[in-house]
C-alpha positions as CSV (number, residue, x, y, z in Angstrom):
1,M,121.6,20.6,101.1
2,D,120.3,23.1,98.5
3,I,120.3,26.2,100.7
4,A,122.1,27.3,103.8
5,V,120.6,30.2,105.7
6,I,123.0,31.8,108.1
7,G,121.0,34.3,110.1
8,S,118.4,35.2,112.6
9,N,115.4,33.7,114.3
10,M,112.9,35.7,116.3
11,V,109.7,35.2,118.2
12,D,107.1,37.5,116.6
13,L,104.8,39.2,119.1
14,I,102.2,40.6,116.7
15,T,99.7,43.2,117.9
16,Y,96.9,44.4,115.5
17,I,96.1,48.0,116.2
18,D,93.6,50.6,115.3
19,A,96.1,53.4,116.2
20,M,99.4,53.7,117.8
21,P,99.1,55.1,121.4
22,K,100.5,58.5,122.1
23,M,103.1,59.1,124.8
24,G,101.6,58.1,128.2
25,E,98.4,56.7,126.5
26,T,96.9,53.2,126.9
27,L,94.8,51.9,124.1
28,E,93.0,48.6,123.7
29,A,94.1,46.6,120.6
30,P,91.7,44.2,118.8
31,D,93.9,41.2,118.4
32,F,97.3,39.6,119.2
33,K,99.2,36.6,117.8
34,M,102.5,35.0,118.6
35,G,104.6,33.1,116.0
36,C,108.0,32.1,114.9
37,G,109.8,34.7,112.8
38,G,113.1,36.5,112.2
39,K,114.4,37.3,108.7
40,G,116.7,34.3,108.4
41,A,114.1,31.8,109.8
42,N,111.4,33.2,107.6
43,Q,113.5,32.9,104.4
44,A,114.5,29.4,105.3
45,I,111.0,28.2,105.9
46,A,109.6,29.9,102.8
47,A,112.2,28.0,100.7
48,A,111.5,24.8,102.6
49,K,107.8,25.0,102.2
50,L,108.3,25.0,98.4
51,G,110.4,21.9,98.6
52,S,114.0,23.1,98.9
53,S,116.4,21.2,101.2
54,V,117.4,23.9,103.7
55,M,119.8,24.0,106.6
56,M,119.5,26.8,109.2
57,M,122.5,28.2,111.2
58,T,121.3,30.3,114.1
59,K,121.3,30.7,117.9
60,V,118.4,30.5,120.2
61,G,118.2,31.6,123.9
62,D,118.0,29.8,127.2
63,D,114.3,30.4,127.7
64,I,110.8,29.2,127.0
65,F,110.9,30.2,123.4
66,A,114.0,28.2,122.3
67,D,112.5,24.6,122.1
68,N,109.4,25.9,120.3
69,T,111.6,27.6,117.7
70,I,113.6,24.5,117.1
71,R,110.4,22.4,116.8
72,N,109.1,24.8,114.3
73,F,112.1,24.5,112.0
74,Q,111.8,20.7,112.3
75,H,108.1,20.8,111.5
76,F,108.9,22.4,108.2
77,A,111.8,20.0,107.5
78,V,114.5,22.6,108.0
79,N,117.8,21.0,109.2
80,T,118.6,22.1,112.8
81,D,122.0,20.5,113.3
82,Y,123.4,24.0,113.6
83,V,120.6,25.7,115.6
84,E,122.2,26.0,119.1
85,K,121.2,27.4,122.5
86,V,123.2,30.1,124.2
87,P,123.1,29.7,128.0
88,G,121.9,32.7,130.1
89,V,120.7,34.7,127.1
90,S,117.2,35.4,125.8
91,S,116.0,34.3,122.4
92,G,115.5,37.1,119.8
93,V,112.1,38.7,119.9
94,A,110.2,41.0,117.5
95,P,107.3,43.1,118.8
96,I,105.3,43.9,115.6
97,F,102.4,46.4,115.3
98,V,100.1,46.1,112.3
99,D,97.6,48.9,111.6
100,K,94.2,48.8,109.8
101,S,95.9,49.6,106.4
102,S,98.0,46.4,106.9
103,Q,101.3,48.4,107.3
104,N,103.6,47.3,110.0
105,R,106.1,48.7,112.5
106,I,108.7,46.4,114.0
107,L,111.2,46.4,116.8
108,I,113.8,43.7,117.2
109,I,115.8,42.5,120.2
110,K,118.6,40.3,118.8
111,G,119.2,38.3,122.0
112,A,121.0,35.0,121.1
113,N,121.3,36.1,117.5
114,A,124.1,38.4,118.5
115,H,126.1,35.3,119.5
116,L,126.3,33.7,116.1
117,K,130.1,33.9,115.4
118,P,132.5,33.1,112.5
119,S,133.7,30.1,114.5
120,D,130.2,28.6,114.0
121,I,130.7,28.8,110.3
122,E,134.1,27.0,110.6
123,R,132.5,24.2,112.6
124,A,129.9,23.7,109.9
125,K,132.2,24.1,106.9
126,V,131.9,20.5,105.7
127,R,128.2,20.8,105.4
128,L,128.2,24.3,104.1
129,K,130.5,23.4,101.2
130,K,127.8,21.1,99.8
131,C,125.2,23.8,99.6
132,K,124.2,25.4,96.3
133,L,123.4,28.9,97.8
134,I,124.1,30.7,101.1
135,I,121.6,33.4,102.3
136,L,122.5,36.1,104.8
137,Q,120.8,39.1,106.5
138,L,121.9,41.7,109.0
139,E,120.2,40.6,112.2
140,I,123.5,38.8,113.2
141,P,126.9,40.3,113.8
142,L,128.5,41.9,110.7
143,E,131.8,40.1,111.3
144,T,129.8,36.8,110.9
145,V,128.2,38.1,107.7
146,Y,131.6,39.1,106.3
147,Y,133.1,35.7,107.2
148,A,130.3,33.9,105.5
149,I,130.7,35.9,102.3
150,D,134.4,35.2,102.2
151,F,133.7,31.5,102.9
152,A,131.2,31.4,100.1
153,N,133.6,33.1,97.7
154,Q,136.4,30.8,98.6
155,H,134.4,27.7,97.9
156,H,132.5,29.1,94.8
157,I,129.1,29.0,96.5
158,P,126.6,31.7,95.2
159,V,125.7,34.1,98.1
160,M,122.7,36.3,98.5
161,L,122.7,39.2,101.0
162,N,119.5,40.8,102.3
163,P,120.8,44.0,104.0
164,A,118.0,44.1,106.6
165,P,117.7,45.8,108.8
166,A,119.7,48.3,106.9
167,S,123.0,49.5,108.5
168,K,125.2,52.3,107.4
169,H,128.0,50.3,109.0
170,L,127.8,47.7,106.2
171,D,131.0,47.5,104.2
172,L,129.7,47.7,100.6
173,S,132.9,46.0,99.4
174,Y,131.5,42.8,100.9
175,A,128.1,43.4,99.2
176,C,130.1,43.5,95.9
177,K,131.3,40.0,96.6
178,C,127.7,38.7,96.7
179,D,125.9,37.3,93.7
180,F,122.7,39.0,94.8
181,F,122.2,42.1,97.0
182,M,118.5,42.4,97.9
183,P,117.2,45.4,99.9
184,N,113.7,46.8,99.9
185,E,113.2,50.4,99.0
186,T,113.5,51.7,102.5
187,E,116.8,49.9,103.0
188,L,118.0,51.3,99.7
189,E,117.2,54.8,100.9
190,I,119.1,54.2,104.2
191,L,122.1,52.7,102.4
192,T,122.5,55.4,99.8
193,G,121.0,58.5,101.6
194,L,119.0,59.2,98.5
195,P,115.2,59.5,98.0
196,V,113.3,56.5,96.6
197,E,109.8,57.9,96.1
198,T,109.7,57.4,92.3
199,M,111.1,54.7,90.0
200,A,113.5,57.3,88.6
201,Q,114.8,58.0,92.1
202,I,115.1,54.3,92.8
203,Q,117.2,53.8,89.7
204,T,119.4,56.8,90.6
205,A,119.9,55.4,94.1
206,A,120.6,51.9,92.7
207,D,123.1,53.3,90.2
208,T,125.2,54.6,93.1
209,L,125.5,51.1,94.4
210,L,126.1,49.5,91.1
211,A,128.9,52.0,90.5
212,K,130.7,50.5,93.5
213,G,130.7,47.1,91.8
214,L,127.5,45.3,92.8
215,K,126.7,42.3,90.5
216,N,123.0,42.0,90.8
217,L,120.8,44.4,92.7
218,I,117.2,43.3,93.3
219,V,115.0,45.9,95.1
220,T,111.6,44.8,96.5
221,L,109.1,47.6,96.3
222,G,106.0,46.2,98.1
223,S,102.9,47.1,96.2
224,K,105.0,48.4,93.3
225,G,106.6,45.0,92.6
226,S,110.4,44.6,92.3
227,V,113.3,45.7,90.1
228,W,116.4,43.9,89.0
229,L,119.3,46.1,88.2
230,R,122.7,45.2,86.8
231,E,125.2,47.0,84.6
232,N,123.2,49.1,82.1
233,K,120.1,47.1,82.5
234,I,116.9,47.4,84.6
235,T,114.0,45.0,84.7
236,H,110.7,45.8,86.5
237,I,108.5,42.9,87.7
238,E,105.0,44.1,88.1
239,P,103.2,43.2,91.4
240,Y,100.3,40.9,91.6
241,K,97.3,42.7,93.1
242,V,95.7,41.2,96.2
243,N,93.7,42.4,99.2
244,A,96.5,42.8,101.7
245,I,95.8,42.0,105.3
246,D,99.3,41.9,106.9
247,T,102.5,42.8,105.0
248,S,104.8,41.4,107.8
249,G,107.4,39.0,106.4
250,A,106.5,39.7,102.7
251,G,110.1,40.6,101.8
252,D,111.3,37.4,103.4
253,A,108.7,35.4,101.5
254,F,110.0,37.0,98.3
255,I,113.6,36.1,99.1
256,G,112.9,32.5,100.2
257,C,110.8,31.8,97.1
258,F,113.4,33.5,94.8
259,A,116.1,31.3,96.3
260,H,114.1,28.2,95.7
261,Y,113.4,28.9,92.1
262,Y,116.8,30.4,91.3
263,I,118.6,27.2,92.4
264,T,116.0,25.1,90.6
265,T,116.1,26.9,87.3
266,G,119.0,29.4,87.3
267,D,116.6,31.9,85.7
268,V,116.6,35.2,87.6
269,M,113.5,36.6,85.8
270,Q,111.4,33.5,86.5
271,A,112.5,33.4,90.1
272,M,111.5,37.1,90.5
273,Q,108.1,36.5,89.0
274,M,107.4,33.5,91.2
275,A,108.7,35.4,94.2
276,S,106.3,38.2,93.5
277,L,103.4,35.8,93.4
278,F,104.5,34.1,96.6
279,A,104.9,37.4,98.4
280,A,101.5,38.5,97.2
281,Y,100.0,35.3,98.6
282,S,101.7,35.9,102.0
283,V,100.1,39.3,102.6
284,T,96.6,37.9,102.3
285,G,97.1,36.1,105.7
286,Q,98.2,37.2,109.1
287,G,101.6,36.7,110.5
288,T,104.9,35.8,108.8
289,Q,105.7,32.1,108.4
290,S,102.1,31.1,109.0
291,S,101.0,33.2,105.9
292,Y,103.4,31.4,103.6
293,P,101.9,28.8,101.3
294,D,103.2,25.3,100.8
295,K,103.9,24.0,97.4
296,A,100.4,22.7,96.7
297,Q,98.8,25.9,98.0
298,F,101.1,28.0,95.9
299,E,100.4,26.0,92.7
300,Q,96.7,26.4,93.3
301,F,97.2,30.2,93.8
302,M,99.2,30.4,90.6
303,Q,96.4,28.8,88.6
304,T,94.0,31.4,89.9
305,A,96.5,34.2,89.2
306,R,96.9,33.2,85.6
307,K,93.2,33.4,84.8
């Protein structure tokens, strides 16, 4: 396996709205879609669509969503040997509200994702040791995230942590054990308690984390691109301008694509540039995984982007 994603899956319940209802108000919404999502699953499928060999470690519930989630992984050739059902528990779900400006508001109910434990990593250790990269997020228990980071360090496997959703309970000493720490600007603000409205403020906030010992901090900035910060260096990757329809899952698209190109080339800059293009493509369609291009679609998009 190239990549192991140890993380979450969700069923996305996406409502497209003209306006959020006020307290006690009922409004009609113009459209609804249901799809497979979750930060971990999205990142796994983004990488798999580009051709990486990916294994997913996650938990699904004992409900009507579980088998569909497993079939979805298999459809995109993601290994499901360690996707397991939890009896008597719901699958994770994510109600998502997308407004006319393509911005989204998301709630998550972890469900079975809260049952992914360190013991699951131990049972998969033979397979995990063969991976070139481990990707983690925070929609699973922190103890499992910490165990996975220690496992990766012990076996000299590069590890990437996407601190999403951001938690002030995250022990940053574990973040410093990761090869890549990849928040978005909102998560950076939550983790540092500092404003991030300008590039100067983003760098100041980032510097507080780098001072704690982070190796590589990559911050995704939506329509402003992304930045890579490490000791005494900052690199800004400009965004590729597109007509955004739905930004849901764009950060996961970036991470999955980055992972694919990083393990393929070892070139961080190139991986960020490709990830920026991939994320740009993703916001031109509705949904999360359904908006991610496969390898052929992405190559065609890149030819257009270069003109």
